[in-house]
C-alpha positions in Angstrom: 3.8 -20.4 5.9 1.5 -17.6 6.9 0.6 -16.6 3.4 -0.3 -20.2 2.6 -2.5 -20.4 5.7 -4.2 -17.1 4.9 -4.9 -18.2 1.3 -6.4 -21.5 2.4 -8.5 -19.7 5.0 -10.2 -17.6 2.3 -11.4 -20.7 0.5 -12.4 -22.8 3.5 -14.2 -19.9 5.2 -15.9 -19.1 1.9 -17.1 -22.6 1.5 -18.5 -22.7 5.1 -20.2 -19.3 4.5 -21.7 -20.8 1.3 -23.1 -23.8 3.2 -24.6 -21.4 5.7 -26.2 -19.4 3.0 -27.6 -22.5 1.3 -28.9 -24.4 4.4 -29.8 -21.4 6.5 -31.2 -19.0 3.9 -32.1 -21.3 1.0 -29.7 -19.6 -1.4 -28.8 -22.6 -3.6 -27.2 -20.3 -6.2 -24.5 -19.0 -3.9 -22.0 -21.6 -5.0 -22.3 -20.7 -8.7 -22.1 -17.0 -7.9 -18.9 -17.5 -5.9 -17.4 -19.5 -8.8 -18.4 -16.8 -11.3 -16.8 -14.2 -9.0 -13.6 -16.3 -8.8 -13.4 -16.6 -12.7 -14.1 -12.9 -13.0 -11.4 -12.0 -10.5 -8.9 -14.3 -12.3 -9.6 -12.3 -15.5 -9.2 -9.0 -13.5 -5.9 -10.2 -12.1 -4.7 -10.9 -15.6 -5.9 -7.4 -16.8 -4.1 -5.8 -13.8 -0.9 -7.7 -14.7 -1.3 -6.7 -18.3 -1.9 -3.1 -17.3 1.3 -3.2 -15.2 3.4 -4.3 -18.1 3.7 -1.0 -19.9 4.2 0.9 -16.7 6.8 -1.5 -15.5 8.6 -1.5 -18.8 8.7 2.3 -18.8 9.8 2.8 -15.2 12.3 0.0 -15.0 13.7 1.3 -18.2 14.2 4.7 -16.6 15.6 3.1 -13.5 18.2 1.2 -15.6 19.2 4.5 -17.2 19.6 6.1 -13.8 21.5 3.0 -12.6 24.0 3.1 -15.4 24.4 6.9 -15.2 25.1 6.6 -11.4 22.0 8.5 -10.2 20.7 5.6 -8.2 24.0 5.1 -6.5 24.0 8.9 -5.6 20.6 8.5 -4.0 21.8 5.4 -2.2 24.8 7.3 -0.7 22.5 10.2 0.4 20.3 7.9 2.5 23.1 5.5 3.5 23.4 6.8 7.1 19.8 5.9 7.8 19.4 2.8 5.7 22.6 1.3 7.0 21.0 1.1 10.4 17.4 0.2 9.4 18.7 -2.2 6.7 22.0 -3.5 7.9 22.0 -6.3 5.3 22.3 -3.8 2.4 25.8 -2.7 1.6 26.6 1.0 1.5 25.8 2.5 -1.9 23.8 -0.5 -3.1 21.2 0.3 -5.9 18.5 -1.1 -3.6 18.7 1.9 -1.4 18.1 4.4 -4.2 15.2 2.4 -5.6 13.7 2.2 -2.1 14.0 5.9 -1.7 12.3 6.6 -5.0 9.5 4.1 -4.1 8.9 5.7 -0.6 8.9 9.2 -2.1 6.4 8.2 -4.8 4.1 6.6 -2.3 4.1 9.7 -0.1 3.1 11.7 -3.1 0.3 9.2 -4.0 2.0 8.2 -7.3 1.0 4.5 -7.3 2.0 4.0 -11.0 5.5 5.1 -10.2 5.8 3.6 -6.8 5.1 0.0 -7.8 7.8 -0.4 -10.5 10.3 1.3 -8.2 9.3 -1.0 -5.4 9.7 -4.1 -7.5 13.1 -2.9 -8.6 14.1 -2.5 -5.0 12.8 -6.0 -4.2 14.8 -7.5 -7.0 18.0 -5.6 -5.9 17.5 -6.9 -2.3 16.9 -10.4 -3.7 20.3 -10.4 -5.2 21.7 -10.0 -1.7 19.3 -12.6 -0.2 21.2 -15.9 0.6 18.0 -17.9 0.8 16.0 -17.1 -2.4 12.8 -18.8 -1.2 12.7 -16.9 2.1 12.1 -13.2 2.7 15.2 -11.3 4.0 15.0 -8.9 6.9 15.5 -6.0 4.5 12.7 -7.1 2.2 10.3 -7.6 5.2 10.9 -4.1 6.6 10.6 -2.5 3.1 7.3 -4.3 2.4 5.8 -3.4 5.8 6.6 0.3 5.2 4.9 0.0 1.9 1.8 -1.7 3.3 1.5 0.9 6.1 0.3 3.3 3.4 2.2 6.5 4.4 0.8 9.2 2.1 1.1 12.9 2.5 -1.6 14.0 0.1 -4.7 11.7 -0.3 -5.8 13.4 -3.5 -8.1 10.6 -4.7 -10.0 10.5 -1.5 -10.6 14.2 -1.5 -11.7 14.0 -5.1 -14.3 11.3 -4.3 -15.6 13.5 -1.4 -15.9 16.5 -3.7 -17.9 14.4 -6.3 -20.2 13.2 -3.5 -21.1 16.7 -2.3 -18.8 17.2 0.8 -18.9 20.8 2.0 -15.2 20.7 2.5 -13.6 17.7 0.8 -10.2 18.5 2.4 -11.4 18.2 6.0 -10.1 14.6 6.1 -6.6 15.7 5.0 -5.0 16.1 8.5 -6.9 13.2 10.1 -5.7 10.8 7.3 -2.1 12.0 7.7 -2.2 11.4 11.4 -3.8 8.0 11.0 -1.3 6.8 8.4 1.5 8.2 10.6 0.4 5.9 13.4 0.1 3.0 11.0 3.7 3.4 9.6 5.1 3.9 13.1 3.4 0.7 14.4 4.7 -1.2 11.4 8.2 0.1 12.0 8.1 -0.7 15.7 6.7 -4.2 15.0 9.5 -5.1 12.6 12.1 -3.4 14.9 11.1 -5.8 17.7 11.6 -8.9 15.4 14.8 -7.6 13.9 16.2 -5.9 17.1 16.7 -2.6 15.2 18.0 0.2 17.4 15.5 3.0 16.7 17.0 5.1 19.5 20.3 5.5 17.6 21.1 9.2 17.2 21.3 9.0 13.4 17.9 7.2 13.2 16.3 9.7 15.6 17.7 12.6 13.6 16.3 11.3 10.3 12.9 10.5 11.9 12.7 13.9 13.4 13.7 15.5 10.2 11.1 13.6 8.2 8.5 14.5 10.8 9.5 18.2 10.4 9.2 17.9 6.6 5.8 16.3 6.9 4.7 19.0 9.3 5.9 21.7 7.0 4.1 20.1 4.0 1.0 19.7 6.2 1.1 23.4 7.3 1.4 24.6 3.7 -1.4 22.4 2.3 -3.7 23.0 5.2 -3.9 26.7 4.3 -5.2 25.9 0.8 -8.8 25.3 -0.4 -9.7 21.8 -1.8 -9.3 23.1 -5.4 -6.0 24.8 -4.7 -4.7 21.7 -2.8 -5.6 19.4 -5.7 -3.9 21.7 -8.2 -0.8 22.2 -6.1 -0.6 18.4 -5.4 -0.8 17.6 -9.1 1.8 20.3 -9.9 4.3 19.2 -7.3 3.9 15.5 -8.1 4.3 16.0 -11.8 7.3 18.4 -11.4 9.1 16.0 -9.0 8.4 12.9 -11.1 9.3 14.4 -14.5 12.2 16.2 -12.9 13.6 12.8 -11.8 13.2 11.4 -15.4 15.0 14.4 -17.0 17.7 14.4 -14.3 18.4 10.7 -15.0 18.6 11.3 -18.8 20.8 14.4 -18.3 23.2 12.5 -16.1 23.4 9.8 -18.7 24.3 12.4 -21.4 26.9 14.0 -19.1 28.5 10.6 -18.4 28.2 9.4 -22.0 25.9 6.5 -21.2 23.9 5.1 -24.1 20.5 6.0 -22.6 18.3 4.4 -25.2 20.0 1.0 -25.1 19.9 1.1 -21.2 16.2 2.0 -21.3 15.4 -1.0 -23.6 17.5 -3.3 -21.4 15.5 -2.2 -18.3 12.2 -2.4 -20.2 12.8 -6.0 -21.1 13.2 -6.7 -17.4 9.9 -5.0 -16.7 8.1 -7.3 -19.1 9.6 -10.4 -17.4 8.6 -9.0 -14.0 5.0 -8.6 -15.1 4.8 -12.2 -16.2 6.4 -13.4 -12.9 3.8 -11.5 -10.9 0.7 -12.9 -12.6 0.3 -16.3 -10.9 0.8 -14.8 -7.4 -1.7 -12.1 -8.2 -4.3 -14.5 -9.5 -4.0 -16.7 -6.5 -4.4 -13.9 -3.9 -7.1 -11.9 -5.7 -9.3 -15.0 -6.4 -9.0 -16.0 -2.7 -10.2 -12.6 -1.6 -13.0 -12.6 -4.2 -14.5 -15.9 -3.0 -14.4 -14.9 0.6 -16.2 -11.6 -0.2 -18.7 -13.2 -2.6 -19.6 -16.0 -0.2 -20.9 -13.6 2.4 -17.9 -14.3 4.7 -17.1 -10.6 5.1 -20.8 -9.9 6.0 -20.8 -12.6 8.7 -17.5 -11.2 10.1 -19.0 -7.6 10.3 -22.1 -8.9 12.1 -19.9 -10.6 14.6 -17.9 -7.5 15.2 -21.1 -5.4 15.6 -22.5 -8.0 18.1 -19.2 -8.0 20.0 -19.1 -4.3 20.3 -22.7 -4.1 21.5 -22.0 -6.8 24.1 -19.0 -4.9 25.4 -21.0 -1.7 25.6 -18.7 0.0 23.1 -20.2 2.5 20.6 -21.4 0.9 17.4 -21.2 4.1 15.4 -18.1 2.8 13.7 -19.7 -0.4 12.4 -21.2 0.9 9.1 -17.7 2.2 8.2 -15.9 -1.1 9.2 -16.3 -2.8 5.7 -13.8 -0.3 4.4 -11.2 -1.1 7.1 -11.7 -4.8 6.8 -11.5 -4.8 3.0 -8.5 -2.4 2.7 -5.8 -5.1 3.4 -7.6 -7.4 0.9 -8.5 -5.1 -2.1 -7.9 -1.5 -2.9 -10.8 -1.3 -5.4 -13.1 -3.2 -3.0 -12.3 -0.8 -0.1 -12.7 2.2 -2.4 -16.1 0.9 -3.4 -17.1 0.5 0.2 -15.9 3.9 1.1 -18.0 5.4 -1.7 -21.0 3.3 -0.6 -20.6 4.6 3.0 -20.5 8.2 1.8 -23.4 7.6 -0.6 -25.6 5.9 2.0 -24.8 8.0 5.1 -23.6 11.3 3.5 -20.1 12.5 2.6 -20.1 14.7 5.7 -21.5 12.1 8.1 -19.4 10.5 10.8 -19.6 7.2 8.9 -18.6 8.8 5.6 -15.6 10.6 7.0 -14.5 7.6 9.1 -14.6 5.4 5.9 -12.3 7.9 4.2 -9.9 7.7 7.2 -9.9 3.9 7.0 -9.2 4.1 3.2 -6.2 6.4 3.7 -4.8 4.9 6.9 -3.2 1.8 5.3 -2.6 0.0 2.0 -3.6 -3.2 0.4 -1.5 -5.6 2.4 -2.2 -8.9 0.6 -2.0 -7.4 -2.8 1.4 -5.9 -2.0 2.6 -9.1 -0.5 1.5 -11.1 -3.5 3.0 -8.7 -6.1 6.2 -7.8 -4.4 7.2 -11.2 -3.1 5.8 -12.8 -6.3 8.1 -10.7 -8.4 11.1 -12.3 -6.8 9.5 -15.8 -6.2 9.8 -15.6 -2.4 7.5 -18.2 -0.8 8.3 -18.0 2.9 7.3 -14.5 4.0 8.2 -15.2 7.7 6.6 -12.5 9.9 5.7 -10.1 7.1 2.0 -10.5 7.2 1.6 -10.2 11.1 3.7 -7.0 11.0 1.6 -5.6 8.1 -1.6 -6.4 9.9 -0.3 -4.8 13.1 0.2 -1.6 11.1 -3.3 -2.0 9.5 -4.9 -2.5 12.9 -3.0 0.5 14.4 -4.1 2.7 11.5 -7.7 1.6 11.9 -7.8 2.2 15.7 -6.0 5.5 15.2 -8.6 6.4 12.6 -11.5 5.7 15.0 -10.0 7.8 17.8 -9.0 10.7 15.4 -12.5 10.6 13.8 -14.2 11.0 17.3 -11.7 13.8 18.0 -12.2 15.7 14.7 -15.8 14.8 13.9 -17.6 14.2 17.1 -21.0 12.4 16.8 
């Protein structure tokens, strides 16, 4: 199992890094610091799971209302022509399709609190169709890779941090991030398509992909004309309107079809609580592994090796100070965010390093966190080729970010 190998690598590599710190640099306290970080991260994982509980209860309650009112089935029928070809294992009109659509839409709008519960609902719906409950299905793998590729139309949080750190134009990374995350998502889709023999050249798939590209281009054209303040306000308005509109539409449909909305909501909310409990052990395991690797200095050793390799190859080393953000992003969202802020603080928000760190932050998502939470919610242990495909998407996004940064922000 790849996930098992990755998790063990974090601990073994962390122990070797601790030994090097102790014998090579005389840091005898490194072992206790790593343990303290492990205990602190275990507590953080519990707090994350606890924080998810209320959000999960709310959104899975709303999803259950939509399910019983028929709204999720309507959404599923709308995307059925595309999903039937990308996810051939999901029957036409299945609730999983509607939940996936809501999850992907929420991710594109940057609504993480809404995207995660909808994504977990989709994973549970797909698990009902999965003949081998311990092993990830093809549909679950493709869905998770698309999530981990981090496709986001409007990176509001990154622009907010840039504004707080004194960037002259906080929105100047908007188009570069959109391009970088597009390459990440495309690479992830192509990687999974190779494993699953998906026919991306089918006319229906091509039509949908071109339509989505046109919609993304139109959104990009509109927002690119706005100032940073206008963009932030418009983004908040559109996101809030769409999300609250979905909630009200679900409730209105329930009233029209005489569905007991309150009882349906409570039923779904109970499922949200159980899901949060299920996720906890998987989340603790993965976040603690990441924490010991980072606290041991393993990440620092890795960066120094990359820097030396680039110098030996004669490649530019301008990107090295921003690399911690790229390397941390698959492991920890908060960790990569901290490194992005550190890069902008140290080198300047409008420096090449500061802008590249922002592109790295927006080009992909937290792969191992997503794998732990989504597969943990359905107790899948054999993730098959999920992590390699996710890492291919991450690598493509990082490489695209470097090329795009040199194009948009030449040194």
